N, C-alpha and C positions, 0 to 999 in steps of 0.2 A: 394518530395525530399530525396534521400537516406541517410540513417546516415554512416560517416566514422569510421572507428575505432577510429582515433583520437578523433572525438566529442564523443563518448559513453564512453570514460575514464575520462570526463570531465561534464558529465550529471549531474545536481542534483539530487537528491533523496527527495521525499515525502513520509511519510510512515501515513497510515490513519487505526485508530485501534478503532473500535467502542467501545463504553464506555459499551455497554452490549453486552453479546453473547447469542444466543438460538442456543444451539448444541441438535440434534437429534439423539439418538443413536438408532441402530437395538435390539432388545432385543435379536434377536438370535446371535448376534455378526458376522451373514454374512457379512456385509459390514461395511465400514469404517464410523466413525461419520460424521453429516453433519450439518454445520452451517448456519443459514437462510442467514446473509449477505453474506456470501461467495457464496450461491447458486445464491442469486439474482446477484451479480457482474457477475458470469460466464454467466448467462442468457442473460445479457447485452452488453457481450462481450470481457470481461476481460479472461485472458487466466489462469490457474493455475501456481503457481510457486513451484514445489516441490523441495524438499532438493536437490541439487547437479545439479540443473537446473540453467544456467545463460543467456538463449538464450531469450530475450525479443522481444516482435513484437509491433509494432505501434497498438494503438486501434483505429480503425475507428470511428469517431466523438465525441471521449472522447476530454476533455478540461479543464485544469487547469488554475484558476486566482486567481490573489490576490484581499482579500477585506479588509475591514477597519480593522479586527482584525485577519487575517490568511490567508486562502487559501478556495476556493471551488473547487470541482471536480464534473462537470457534466458529466452526461453518455453518451451513445451513442444516445439516444432521446433527449437531449438537457436538460434535466432535472436536477437538483440539486440531486447528489447522496450522496454525503459526505462533510463536511467541518472540518476544523482543526481551531481550535482558539490558536494561538501561534505569537509572535514576529518574522518577518521575517530578518534574516540577509540578510541586503545589498549585501552582497557577492553571497549569493545564488540567490536572485533576478536577480541581474546582470548576473549570469551564466545562469538563465532560459531565461531570455531575449536575450541574445547571442545565445545560441544553438536553442532556440525554442522548446524544446523536456524537459520534466521531467520522470525520472524513478519513476512510480507510484506503489508501494506495498500496499495493503488492506487488512485486516484480522485482527483475534483476535491473541493477545498474541504475537505482534511485537517488544516487548520490549520498548513501548512508556509509558504505563500506569503501576504506580506502583502497585504492588498487594494488595489487603486487608491484613491489619497487617503488613506491610513491611512500613519503610520511605525511599524516595528516597535515602538517604545515604546507606541505607542497599541493595538497589537493585542495585548490581554489574554489571558491563558490561561484565562479564562472564555470571551472570543470566540472562542478557537480551538476550545474544546470543543464550545460551541455550533454552530459551525461544521460540525464533523466529526460532531457527531450529528444535525444536519439532512440532511447528506448521505448518512448512512446510512438515515435515515427515507426518503428518496425514492431509496433502492437505488442509488447511485451509487458504493458503494465496494465494490472484490472485493479478495480476497487468499487466503491460506493460509498452511501452514508449507513455506518455501523450503530445499532442500538449499544448505548454505554450501560453495563451493569456493573459497574463498581467493583 
């Protein structure tokens, strides 16, 4: 079933930021850095979300569901791809259930985890935005529209 403009304005968002990154850099500088989780997500069907791009597609076979302590993201082959341990706002769950789709972003430096040496109070909204912007410019953010399975 296709998404309407009205639906996409109200879709809930889930961010999955791996605890650790494994960035591989080309020593010659001829190609952009690559990150192992990002490359795996791309191989399984996620799309790269570069800076300035807002056109998301539905990810075939991917599913997002609620767990006892947060969310589980299953990949296109049905296997567990990522988890997020967090309390879920009932309004977010209600929106996911009614829309049946969630915008999922996955990658390093999404502004979710407080960087080493900073406290959560020091990590401002502007710094978080800057971090995700830079990550998108580097091509390290993947995602798409994922079916909610409750």
